[in-house]
C-alpha angles and dihedrals in degrees: 000000000000122000094259094055091046091053092048090050091049091049093050095048093047093050091050090049092048093053093047094047094047090051093058103268117149121256091243092056092046093048093048092048093050092047092049092051094046092047093048093048093053106272097111097169101039116143122218127196127181128190107176098268100026134062121194134186129186132182134182117179094199137350092261093052127088110256120240119224131185134172138189133188128222103232101180138017125211132150105248114163093174093064090038091057094045092050090047090054090047092052091051091049091053092049090050090050091240090131132025127226095270095052091042091054091050092050092048090052089053091050092051096045098040116094128220125279091224120080120234092246088058089058090052090050089049091054090051090052090047092053090047091051092051090048089053089048090055092050099256120166123239097271091047091052091052091047092052091050091049092050091049090052092052091047093052095049091046093050090046091057092045091048091054088054089052094243110168117259092243091065091042089057092049092050094045095048092044093051091047093052094043093048092047093048095044093051101033100047098059092045095040095239128159104272097185095061095052094046093045091052091056092045087059090048090054093044094050095075095054119107099231091133093058092042095057092040089056091049093050094047097050102261094124098160092053091042091052092051093048093046089051089052091050092047092050092049092047090048088054090054091049092048092048096049095045091044092050092051091047092050090050091053092047090053091057099258104146106213118214117246105285115210112200113243091014093152130126113238095153093109104073093185091056091049093050093046093048092049091050093050093046094050095046091047092052090050088052095051088047088059093248116170112273092234089065098054098082095046090048090052092050093048091048091050091050091048090052088050089054091055093047092047095057117103118253092253090065098033118129121025098012092048091051091047091053091049091049090049089053091051092051092046095050099037094067092061094039093050090052091054093046094042094233130120114267089242089069089059105038101049098053092039093060095044093094088055095057114125098250092130093052091051091051091048091054093047094050090051098042094047094047123104118271133019097273092094099047099089096042089045093053089046090054091051091050088049089055091052092048091050091052091051091045091053095052097039093046092052093048092048089052090052089049090057096042102045119075113230105223119208091235090053092053092050094050096042104039090148096048112081102174144080122270119253092171130030134025116317092227109042091195092062113135094003114159130193122250090249091057092049091047090053091050093049091047090051091051091048091051091050091050090050091052091051091050 
């Protein structure tokens, strides 16, 4: 390969990796995808290294040749399952030799430059529906469901304005959680509504966009630097939510709003049908606001409802973390087969499906106990916060274990990815799929040239 072709291959692989990493894919998936592309396009010994915000590729054809090195930075992060799916299809097309490097670069440029078919106001409406679905799941009455949807709308518009002014995400989370708690308290107290349900629903809305799935996947697959950076990002964002909720409640008390006695976990989950319906609506709405393909919304809703049924069906002795882990395992196990039928990456299925299981209620329990008067709630409050952390770990680890069981580990995959010890949530399971030798490609090109000569 000449220097120009090597540079074009590097540029294509790095742009694909940047888009996958910025959309929430794990470092192992991004590395394997970039290696598969480089290998298929002729760079058989290319090295790939990823450190959260930086992607690097290096290639040396032989020891006596000058090595080639290229790097690219991830400038922004946003969950975008539409672009993720389109890039995944493009990668598979390249590995099947359906498109060459030139056409693949043109298609990737179209994916990056093309906007979304959904208006921004539709995303805001989707977040409102998501909050309403979670409130229904938690047993909220009609006015509480409307209040949760209204608070989610205000949060989204506020964070959109702050994002345009380049305010860090930590402060956006504080502002969003504070507004949600203040609005819920100011409206719920005069009308004697259930404050905890409305606030918990919006905590889950704020938690849904965090990349805890990719963080734990990186930790389990050996990318500890990237995992540490992502976990730090998740912890900071969660701390912003905690600070915002507790600050909003404190401001409400300082303004003279006498809160009713809040009993932690005072939610009504007696109606199983309501819980299943709310979980389905919340999961499908999150997939919609994440620009997931429309064909995936109904399967995601069904999987989320079944996962919620798994948690509700567990006996009391195993309720909590183990029930959530079992539900997450079910999601990971089923999503591999469903994603293959829908032609979407498994990540598009698993993340929205586990959104209704996020530990928003445990976080709210801990806050109500820790911000209460006296020291009698300190220990139970800390226990509730640790429970929230364990539920988050159980969700991610359960999903990944389900993918381990569901995905076949091909021998060729193990040879190519000796460093990667995890299932694939993005990209083809077997990176060598459709690979053809140089002799076969040379024969095909010669045949095409002969046909063109005959036409001329």
